C-alpha positions, 0 to 999 in steps of 0.5 A, a space after each residue: 055262288 052257292 048257299 053253304 050247307 043249306 039243304 033243300 030236302 027232296 021227298 022220297 016220293 018225288 018223280 026223279 028221272 035219271 037219264 042214262 041209268 044204265 051207264 057208269 054214272 047213271 047206274 051208280 046214281 040209281 043204286 044210291 037213290 034206291 038204297 035211300 028209299 026213293 021209289 018213284 024213279 023214272 028209268 028209260 033205256 036208250 032202246 025205249 027212248 032215243 034222247 037224240 030225238 027231240 020229239 020223242 023226248 018232248 013226249 016223254 017229259 009230257 007223259 012222265 012230268 019229272 020233278 028232278 032230272 039227273 042228266 048222266 046220259 052221254 056218249 063217252 070213250 077214251 082217246 082212241 074212241 074220241 079220235 075215231 068217231 069225232 062226229 058221233 061224239 059231238 053230235 050225239 052229246 049235243 043232241 042229248 043236252 039240247 033235247 033234255 034241257 029244253 024239255 026240262 024247261 018246257 015241262 017245269 022240272 024243279 031242278 036239273 043236274 047236268 054231268 059235265 067232264 073235266 075235259 072241258 078245261 083248256 089243255 095247258 091249264 094251271 093246276 089245280 084247275 079252278 072252275 073259272 079257267 073254263 074257256 081260257 085256252 085251247 082244248 086237248 085235241 084228242 077229245 075236243 068234239 066231246 069237250 065242246 058238246 059238254 061245254 055247250 051243255 053247261 052253257 045251256 044250263 046257264 042260259 036257261 037259268 038266266 033267261 027263264 029262271 030254271 034251277 039247272 046247274 052243272 058238276 064237272 067230275 074228274 076221271 071216273 071208274 068203278 062198277 059198270 065201267 067199259 072195259 072194251 079196249 077200243 072205247 074204254 078210258 085209261 083205268 079200265 083199259 089198263 086193268 083189263 090188259 094186266 088181267 089178260 097178260 097175267 092169265 097168258 103167263 105174265 106176258 109184257 103189257 104195252 101201254 100208250 104214251 110215256 106214262 108221264 101225264 098226271 090224272 085224278 080218279 074218282 070212284 063212281 059211287 063217290 060221284 053218285 053220292 056227290 050228285 045226290 048231295 048237290 041235288 039236295 042243296 041250294 046251289 045257284 042256278 047255272 053254277 058249275 062245280 068241280 067234283 073230285 078227290 083233290 089228289 092225282 098220280 102219273 099214269 105210270 104210277 097208276 099202271 104199277 098200282 093196278 099191276 100190283 092189285 091184279 097180280 101181274 108180274 111181267 114187264 111194262 112197256 110204253 108205246 111212245 108213238 101213241 098220244 099222251 093226251 093232256 099233260 096234267 088234269 087235277 081239279 080244284 075241288 075246294 068249292 064243293 068240299 066247302 059245302 060239306 062233301 068229300 070223297 070216301 073211297 081210296 084209289 087202291 080200295 076202289 081199284 080192287 073193288 073194280 077188279 073184283 067186279 070185272 072178273 065177274 063179268 060174262 066172257 072174262 077169262 078166269 084165273 085157273 086154280 090148281 
């Protein structure tokens, strides 16, 4: 499935396109590449290039001729966003995957890394989740459109690898967080949403915080800087075209445990309430990351430290209310 430890060095002057370089994942990959001395990065904002527009994408690839592509562009969100805009989630993500992957084939990209998501796996999945569990059962209904689009993207990579010999592969990260995250309560994922709620409740006099569901589901969390390292690590290794690999920490905790940890880090001293009328989502989602770790990579940032760094980042954002000092 992969050649363990064998490197395929990418020259620092290589033309590297990071699709979605302003997003949570793309910005982390960009920071890591720049820090490592890669100066020939191809960056384009969504206003300058709509990846849903096939013609525009083809012209862009013809003009820039990237050698390596990190496909991190995607429309993402939590349970509320996925439930509210299912058509947007499936259409936008399908279009992005189809256009970028096909253009990469047409213009001879040497290697493409497709960023998937752990939500591609069945809702009721044996734990920890192995790569071969894909398509063995029904998906979680609250994010099915997004998951279907991501499955289509990794299947595209496999199909282009098999039919055309393209060196395209996919990695499936677990739940992500870190600098650059989305803290909008209507569209964010669980960790940044909880962090913001505790921060605002603390500033309001440590008022109670109400969270969705029962708090019982278990989740695994990976700091985005660790994922960026994993992406660059995998791009510089010989991985079989079409392969998919899980990336995570191999450790999980309940949402209730996560909430208490965030509450402690933020310094909120109020009550935690659970709205059981709201959905929990998938009961448990822990990835089996043994294949990726066997290649020599392991996450470095612990959850407590990672959340503390994320909270520090959040407090520096424009419009965020600061704690008053005496």
